[in-house]
C-alpha positions in Angstrom: 10.6 -44.5 -25.5 9.1 -46.3 -28.5 6.0 -44.1 -28.2 8.2 -40.9 -28.5 10.4 -42.1 -31.3 7.7 -43.7 -33.6 4.1 -42.6 -32.7 5.0 -39.0 -31.9 8.0 -38.8 -34.4 10.5 -37.2 -32.0 13.4 -37.3 -34.6 11.2 -35.5 -37.1 10.2 -32.9 -34.4 13.9 -32.3 -33.7 14.7 -31.8 -37.3 11.8 -29.4 -37.6 13.3 -27.4 -34.7 16.6 -27.3 -36.5 15.0 -26.0 -39.6 13.4 -23.0 -37.9 15.6 -22.1 -35.0 19.0 -22.8 -36.6 18.0 -21.4 -40.0 18.8 -24.7 -41.8 18.0 -24.1 -44.6 17.5 -20.4 -44.5 16.1 -19.7 -47.9 12.5 -19.5 -46.6 13.6 -17.2 -43.8 15.4 -14.8 -46.1 12.2 -14.5 -48.1 10.2 -13.9 -45.0 12.5 -11.1 -43.9 12.2 -9.5 -47.3 8.4 -9.7 -47.3 8.2 -8.4 -43.7 10.9 -5.8 -43.9 8.5 -2.8 -43.8 6.9 -4.2 -40.7 10.1 -5.3 -39.0 11.6 -1.8 -39.3 9.0 -0.4 -37.0 9.4 0.0 -33.3 8.7 -3.2 -31.3 5.6 -1.6 -29.8 4.0 -1.0 -33.1 4.9 -4.2 -34.9 1.8 -6.2 -36.1 2.7 -9.8 -35.2 -0.5 -11.1 -36.8 0.7 -9.8 -40.2 4.1 -11.3 -39.7 2.5 -14.6 -38.7 0.5 -14.6 -41.9 3.6 -13.8 -44.0 5.5 -16.7 -42.3 2.7 -19.1 -43.0 2.7 -18.0 -46.6 6.4 -18.5 -46.9 6.4 -21.9 -45.2 3.9 -23.1 -47.8 5.9 -22.0 -50.9 6.4 -25.0 -53.1 10.0 -26.0 -53.7 11.2 -25.2 -50.2 12.2 -28.0 -47.8 10.1 -26.6 -45.0 7.0 -26.8 -47.2 7.1 -30.6 -46.6 7.4 -30.2 -42.8 4.3 -31.7 -41.1 4.9 -29.5 -38.0 5.0 -26.1 -39.7 1.7 -25.2 -38.1 3.4 -25.2 -34.7 5.8 -22.3 -35.5 4.7 -19.0 -34.1 6.0 -15.4 -34.5 6.4 -13.2 -31.4 8.3 -10.2 -30.2 10.7 -10.1 -27.3 11.2 -6.6 -26.0 14.1 -7.6 -23.8 17.4 -7.2 -25.5 19.4 -10.2 -26.6 22.4 -9.4 -24.4 20.3 -8.9 -21.3 18.5 -12.2 -21.9 21.7 -14.1 -22.5 23.3 -12.7 -19.3 20.9 -14.9 -17.4 20.9 -18.0 -19.6 22.9 -20.1 -17.1 20.2 -19.6 -14.5 17.2 -20.3 -16.7 15.0 -23.2 -15.5 12.0 -24.9 -17.1 8.5 -23.3 -16.9 5.1 -24.6 -17.8 3.3 -23.5 -20.9 1.4 -20.3 -20.3 3.6 -19.2 -17.3 5.7 -16.1 -17.4 9.5 -16.3 -17.5 10.6 -14.9 -14.2 13.9 -13.0 -14.0 16.5 -14.3 -11.6 16.9 -10.9 -9.8 14.1 -9.0 -8.1 14.5 -6.1 -10.4 12.5 -6.4 -13.6 14.4 -6.5 -16.9 13.7 -3.3 -18.8 12.8 -3.4 -22.4 14.9 -1.7 -25.1 13.2 1.6 -26.0 15.0 1.7 -29.4 14.2 -2.0 -30.2 12.8 -2.7 -33.7 11.1 -5.7 -35.1 14.4 -7.0 -36.5 16.1 -6.9 -33.1 13.1 -8.3 -31.2 11.9 -11.0 -33.6 11.6 -14.4 -32.0 10.0 -17.7 -32.9 8.0 -20.0 -30.6 7.2 -23.6 -31.0 4.0 -25.4 -29.8 4.9 -28.9 -28.5 2.2 -31.4 -27.5 2.5 -34.0 -24.7 4.4 -36.3 -24.4 7.0 -34.8 -26.7 7.1 -31.8 -24.4 9.0 -34.1 -21.9 12.0 -33.8 -24.2 11.2 -30.5 -25.9 10.3 -28.6 -22.7 9.9 -24.9 -22.2 13.5 -24.6 -20.9 14.9 -26.2 -24.1 12.7 -24.0 -26.3 14.2 -21.0 -24.5 17.6 -22.2 -25.4 16.5 -22.7 -29.1 15.2 -19.1 -29.0 18.4 -17.7 -27.6 20.4 -19.4 -30.4 17.9 -18.2 -33.0 18.0 -14.6 -31.9 21.8 -14.7 -31.9 22.0 -16.2 -35.4 19.4 -13.8 -36.7 21.3 -10.8 -35.3 24.4 -12.0 -37.3 22.3 -12.6 -40.4 20.7 -9.2 -40.2 24.0 -7.4 -39.6 25.5 -9.2 -42.5 22.6 -8.1 -44.7 23.1 -4.5 -43.5 26.8 -4.5 -44.3 26.1 -6.1 -47.7 23.5 -3.4 -48.4 26.2 -0.8 -47.5 28.5 -2.3 -50.1 25.8 -2.2 -52.7 25.0 1.5 -51.9 28.7 2.4 -52.1 29.2 0.4 -55.3 26.3 2.0 -57.2 26.6 5.5 -55.8 28.1 8.0 -58.1 29.8 9.9 -55.3 31.6 6.8 -54.1 32.6 5.5 -57.5 33.7 8.9 -58.9 37.4 9.5 -58.7 37.7 13.1 -57.7 40.5 15.6 -57.7 40.8 15.6 -53.9 43.4 13.1 -52.9 42.4 13.2 -49.2 38.8 12.3 -50.0 40.0 9.3 -52.1 42.1 8.1 -49.1 39.1 8.6 -46.8 36.8 6.6 -49.2 39.3 3.7 -49.2 39.4 3.7 -45.4 35.6 3.5 -45.3 35.7 0.6 -47.8 38.4 -1.2 -45.8 36.5 -0.8 -42.5 33.3 -2.1 -44.0 35.1 -5.1 -45.5 36.8 -5.9 -42.1 33.4 -5.7 -40.3 31.8 -8.0 -42.9 34.7 -10.5 -42.5 34.1 -10.4 -38.7 30.4 -11.1 -39.0 30.7 -13.8 -41.7 33.5 -15.7 -39.9 31.5 -15.6 -36.6 28.4 -16.8 -38.4 30.2 -19.6 -40.1 31.9 -20.7 -36.9 28.6 -20.9 -35.0 26.7 -22.8 -37.7 29.4 -25.1 -39.3 31.8 -25.6 -36.5 29.5 -25.6 -33.4 25.9 -26.3 -34.1 26.3 -28.8 -37.0 28.9 -31.1 -35.3 27.0 -31.1 -32.0 23.8 -31.8 -33.8 25.3 -34.8 -35.5 26.5 -36.2 -32.2 23.2 -35.7 -30.6 21.2 -37.4 -33.4 23.8 -40.2 -33.3 23.0 -40.8 -29.6 19.3 -40.7 -30.4 19.6 -43.3 -33.1 21.7 -45.5 -30.8 19.0 -45.3 -28.1 16.4 -46.2 -30.7 18.4 -49.3 -31.8 18.9 -50.3 -28.1 15.2 -50.0 -27.2 14.4 -53.6 -28.2 17.3 -54.9 -26.1 16.2 -52.9 -22.9 12.5 -53.2 -22.5 12.7 -52.5 -18.8 14.8 -49.3 -19.1 12.1 -46.9 -20.1 12.5 -44.3 -17.4 16.3 -44.4 -17.5 16.4 -44.2 -21.3 14.0 -41.2 -21.5 15.9 -39.4 -18.8 19.1 -39.9 -20.7 17.4 -38.6 -23.9 16.2 -35.5 -22.0 19.6 -34.9 -20.6 21.3 -35.4 -23.9 19.0 -32.8 -25.5 19.8 -30.2 -22.8 23.5 -31.0 -23.0 23.5 -30.5 -26.8 21.9 -27.1 -26.4 24.1 -26.0 -23.5 27.2 -27.0 -25.5 26.0 -24.9 -28.4 25.4 -22.0 -26.2 28.7 -22.3 -24.5 30.8 -22.7 -27.7 28.9 -19.8 -29.3 30.1 -17.6 -26.4 26.6 -17.0 -25.1 27.2 -18.1 -21.5 30.2 -15.9 -20.7 29.3 -12.4 -19.5 32.6 -10.9 -20.5 32.5 -12.3 -24.1 28.9 -11.1 -24.3 29.8 -7.5 -23.4 32.7 -7.4 -25.9 30.5 -9.0 -28.6 27.7 -6.5 -27.9 30.1 -3.5 -28.3 31.4 -4.9 -31.6 27.9 -5.6 -33.0 26.8 -2.1 -31.9 29.7 -0.5 -33.7 29.0 -2.4 -36.9 25.3 -1.6 -36.8 25.9 2.1 -36.3 28.4 2.1 -39.2 25.9 0.4 -41.5 23.1 2.6 -40.4 25.0 5.8 -41.1 25.9 4.9 -44.7 23.4 7.4 -46.2 24.6 10.1 -44.0 28.2 9.5 -45.0 27.2 9.6 -48.6 25.6 13.0 -48.2 28.6 14.4 -46.4 30.9 13.0 -49.1 28.8 14.8 -51.8 29.1 18.1 -49.8 32.8 17.7 -49.2 33.8 16.7 -52.8 34.7 19.9 -54.6 34.0 18.2 -57.9 30.4 17.4 -56.9 29.5 20.4 -54.9 29.6 22.7 -57.9 27.1 23.2 -60.7 29.4 22.2 -63.5 30.0 18.6 -64.6 33.4 17.1 -63.6 35.6 16.0 -66.5 35.8 12.5 -65.0 32.0 12.0 -65.3 29.8 11.2 -68.2 26.6 13.1 -69.0 24.5 10.2 -67.8 26.4 9.9 -64.5 26.1 13.6 -63.9 22.3 13.5 -64.6 21.8 10.6 -62.3 23.9 12.2 -59.5 21.9 15.5 -59.8 18.6 13.6 -59.7 19.7 11.7 -56.6 21.0 14.9 -54.9 17.6 16.6 -55.5 15.7 14.0 -53.5 14.8 15.0 -49.9 17.0 13.7 -47.1 15.7 10.9 -44.9 13.6 12.2 -42.0 15.4 12.5 -38.7 18.9 12.6 -40.3 21.4 14.2 -38.0 23.9 16.5 -39.7 24.7 18.7 -36.7 28.2 17.4 -36.2 29.5 19.1 -39.3 27.0 21.9 -39.8 29.4 24.4 -38.2 32.0 23.8 -40.9 29.7 24.2 -43.9 31.7 27.2 -45.2 35.1 25.4 -44.9 35.5 22.3 -47.1 38.9 21.5 -45.6 37.4 21.5 -42.1 34.6 19.2 -43.3 37.1 16.7 -44.7 39.1 16.8 -41.5 35.9 16.1 -39.6 35.2 13.1 -41.8 38.7 11.7 -41.1 38.1 12.1 -37.4 34.8 10.2 -37.6 36.3 7.3 -39.5 39.3 7.3 -37.2 37.0 6.8 -34.2 35.1 4.0 -35.9 38.4 2.3 -36.8 39.8 2.6 -33.3 36.6 1.5 -31.7 36.2 -1.6 -33.9 39.9 -2.6 -33.9 40.4 -2.2 -30.1 37.3 -4.2 -29.1 38.1 -6.9 -31.7 41.6 -7.3 -30.2 40.1 -7.4 -26.7 37.8 -10.2 -28.0 40.7 -12.1 -29.6 42.7 -11.9 -26.3 39.7 -13.1 -24.3 39.1 -16.0 -26.8 42.8 -17.0 -26.5 42.4 -17.1 -22.7 39.1 -19.1 -22.6 40.3 -21.4 -25.4 43.2 -22.4 -23.1 41.2 -22.6 -19.9 37.6 -23.6 -20.8 36.6 -24.4 -24.4 39.2 -25.4 -26.9 36.7 -24.9 -29.8 37.2 -21.1 -29.5 40.7 -21.4 -30.8 39.6 -21.9 -34.4 37.3 -18.8 -34.1 40.3 -16.8 -32.7 42.3 -17.8 -35.8 39.5 -16.8 -38.1 38.7 -13.5 -36.5 42.4 -12.4 -36.4 42.3 -11.9 -40.2 39.9 -8.9 -39.6 42.5 -7.1 -37.4 45.7 -7.8 -39.2 47.8 -4.8 -40.1 46.3 -2.5 -37.4 48.0 -0.9 -34.5 45.9 -3.1 -32.1 47.0 -6.4 -33.6 48.8 -8.7 -31.2 48.4 -9.3 -27.5 47.7 -6.2 -25.4 47.2 -7.1 -21.8 46.4 -3.5 -20.9 43.5 -3.5 -23.3 42.0 -6.5 -21.6 41.1 -4.4 -18.6 39.0 -2.1 -20.7 36.4 -4.8 -21.3 
């Protein structure tokens, strides 16, 4: 035990794992995502992991960052996991330890299929090289748990970034900030802004709960036990095997508790959460398309004369932006049939936002009902999350307990 705690610096190793896999602190990782954005946007099959590894090594050596002082930063590796996060987490309860170099075998006989639409952002994963005898405590099965929590936190961070970028686009865009003569379009824009704000609240509250109310308290308890065992080592010279076994079990228990309280071991909560994340991701991805449709539908912007509510500078910037080519692969087929009818185009926009509102609100209420149930029967920690997320659904027709919706999940 003394060899692990002193010679091989086990507490420092654990703090290093916390820095990288729990994004604590996350300043270096935000810089890494910014530098590697062009590579991470590619399909998972075409991502250059060697380039990403070089960028990560560069970021980890930036002076002024806490991780630059980490003596174990050489052990962090970048890799891509083609299996979707949800599919991997569905089997987290049955994961067992494997030796280094061995392939992780699925529980079922059928191989897990990779996500054909996966990008570098959704498949990014870190690995950590652990030498013996520290690998007794930080085994491959514990590294897998760290990776599962990392991918989950990264998905929330990335979605938060996408929704924040959506807010920036709509704030700076002339078509969104312009107050037009069409009252219906102004109402539609407010509904889009409100939905984006509700989605952002959902993601931020979920991220805060997982980091500040789940991982951090459980981490403090685990390190407290580790320090207690260190102090008791001098009093129990004959208890080496038992003490190391307790430490290994405490480490696994810490990770399992984090996985459970982050809702990553419940298949029903995983399915609901996946639908909510998918809805938010699609909404954030289609912001540019909504902007183009808004410009076509606004009678003040579709003409060739400057609206009275716009300055000359705003009109020039709008015309310059409108003359740029559309993004490749943009799908505008859903409204192409109503090009000649502005009223039909506006009605179609209302129908689209209504579907998004209904989808998000309904699944959020299903999640809230499920959280209430599991908070009463399994994990009381979920009760605070339920209270936080309920603010994102207040004032909607789905707010409140709806047992009939629970069956939809």
